[in-house]
C-alpha positions in Angstrom: 0.0 0.0 0.0 1.5 3.4 -1.0 0.5 6.7 0.3 0.2 9.9 -1.7 2.4 12.7 -0.5 0.3 15.5 -2.0 -1.5 16.4 1.2 1.6 16.2 3.4 3.7 19.2 4.3 3.1 22.9 5.0 0.6 23.3 2.1 -1.6 20.4 3.1 -1.7 21.2 6.9 -2.0 24.9 6.7 -5.7 25.1 7.0 -6.0 22.6 9.9 -3.1 24.3 11.8 -4.5 27.7 11.1 -7.8 26.6 12.7 -6.2 24.6 15.5 -4.0 27.6 16.5 -6.2 30.5 15.5 -9.3 29.5 17.4 -7.7 29.3 20.9 -5.7 32.4 20.2 -8.9 34.2 19.1 -10.6 33.1 22.2 -7.7 34.3 24.4 -7.8 37.7 22.6 -11.5 37.9 23.1 -11.2 37.2 26.8 -8.3 39.7 27.1 -10.4 42.3 25.3 -13.3 41.8 27.7 -11.1 42.0 30.8 -9.3 45.1 29.5 -12.6 46.7 28.8 -13.9 46.0 32.2 -10.7 47.2 33.9 -10.8 50.5 32.0 -14.5 51.1 32.0 -15.4 50.2 35.6 -13.2 52.0 38.0 -13.3 52.2 41.8 -16.2 54.1 43.2 -14.0 56.5 45.1 -10.8 57.0 46.9 -12.1 54.9 49.8 -12.8 51.9 47.6 -9.9 49.6 48.4 -11.7 46.5 47.0 -12.3 48.3 43.7 -8.5 49.0 43.4 -7.7 45.4 44.3 -10.1 44.0 41.8 -8.9 46.2 39.0 -5.3 45.3 39.8 -6.2 41.6 39.8 -8.0 41.9 36.4 -5.0 43.7 35.0 -2.6 41.1 36.3 -4.8 38.4 34.7 -4.7 40.3 31.4 -0.9 40.5 31.5 -0.6 36.8 32.3 -3.0 35.9 29.4 -1.2 38.2 27.1 2.1 36.5 27.9 0.5 33.1 27.3 -0.9 34.3 23.9 2.5 35.6 23.0 4.2 32.4 23.8 1.7 30.4 21.8 2.1 32.8 18.9 5.9 32.6 19.0 5.9 28.8 18.4 7.6 28.6 15.0 4.9 26.6 13.2 2.1 28.8 14.5 4.1 32.0 13.6 4.7 30.7 10.1 1.1 29.7 9.6 -0.8 32.6 11.2 1.7 35.4 10.5 3.4 37.9 12.7 0.4 40.3 13.0 -1.0 37.9 15.6 1.6 39.3 18.0 -0.1 42.7 18.0 -3.3 42.0 20.1 -1.5 40.6 23.1 1.1 43.3 23.0 -1.5 46.1 22.8 -3.9 44.6 25.4 -1.0 43.8 27.8 0.3 47.3 27.5 -3.1 48.8 28.2 -3.5 46.6 31.2 0.0 47.4 32.5 -0.7 51.2 32.1 -4.0 50.9 33.8 -2.4 49.0 36.7 0.4 51.5 36.9 -1.9 54.5 36.9 -4.2 53.3 39.7 -4.0 55.7 42.6 
């Protein structure tokens, strides 16, 4: 029994790998976007609201951790070749926004 090599290799697996890597990354970016929106939109109720500051800091820390995870997944060579380098932009931007929000809490 012989096997055809037409579907083997980068051309044959690109669509499957694109879906297998792009779907989890898209979900990570969507979750990051939701968390960043909630951290920026809903601030503490006042200077006295210690729990509000703690919650915003925790959400921003979670966003930074998820952004690092998304960056690491994107930097895997087969994923980077299949999806392209523009997939590095969302975790960098969202992580930077979360870091700035965490740093500017007073």
